[in-house]
N, C-alpha and C positions, 0 to 999 in steps of 0.2 A: 503494499500500500504506499509506503514511504516513497519508493522509487516512483510509482505512478504520480505522486503529488509533485515531486521535483521535475518530472518530465513535463507535466502540464504547466508548472510555474515557468518553466524555461521557454516553452513554446509561447505562453501568453506574453512574456517579457519580450521576446524576439518580435512578436507581431506588434507590440506597442512601439519598440524601438524603431521598426521599419516604417510605421505610420508617422512617428514624429520626424525621422530622418527625411522622409519624402514630403513633409511640410503638410500632411493631411490632418494632423493634430498639431496646431500651432496657435501663438497668440497668448495674451496674458491670462486667459481663462482656459488654457490648454492643458487639461488633466484628462486621463483616460476614463475617469468615472467621477461621479459626485455622489454624495450621501445627504439626503435630506433630514430634517429634524427628527423624524421618526425612525431613522436608520436604514431607510430603503435606498438601495443602490440604484443609480442610473448611469448606464454605460454611455461614453461618448458615442454620437450616431456613427461615426466612421468605424470605431471599434466594434460596435454591435453588428454592422454590416459584415465586418471581416469575420466575425465569429459565427455569422449566419451562413457562411460558405460551407459547402459539403466538407471540405478538408479540415474545417475547424468546428464543425457542429458538436463534436464530443466535448469541447471546452466550455461551451456556453453555460450550461448549469454549473459546472465546476467553478467557472469564474464568478458567477453570482454569489457563490457561497464563500469563496476563498480570496477574492481580490483584496479585501480590507486587510487581511493578514500580510499581503505581500508589500503593502505601501504604509 
């Protein structure tokens, strides 16, 4: 289980890095996600689109549960 966690964390961070480097996530409000006052996570729309691709679909649910721990 721990290996799977680290593999998914690495994949997510690689995706975020690529999106930032390509300028798709930029500007002063450029964070990959936000958390509202009730603790609900909202992914940046570009990250959400990337996670909806077939090659990344297995990450989407995992990200929603674990992204806070990574940042």
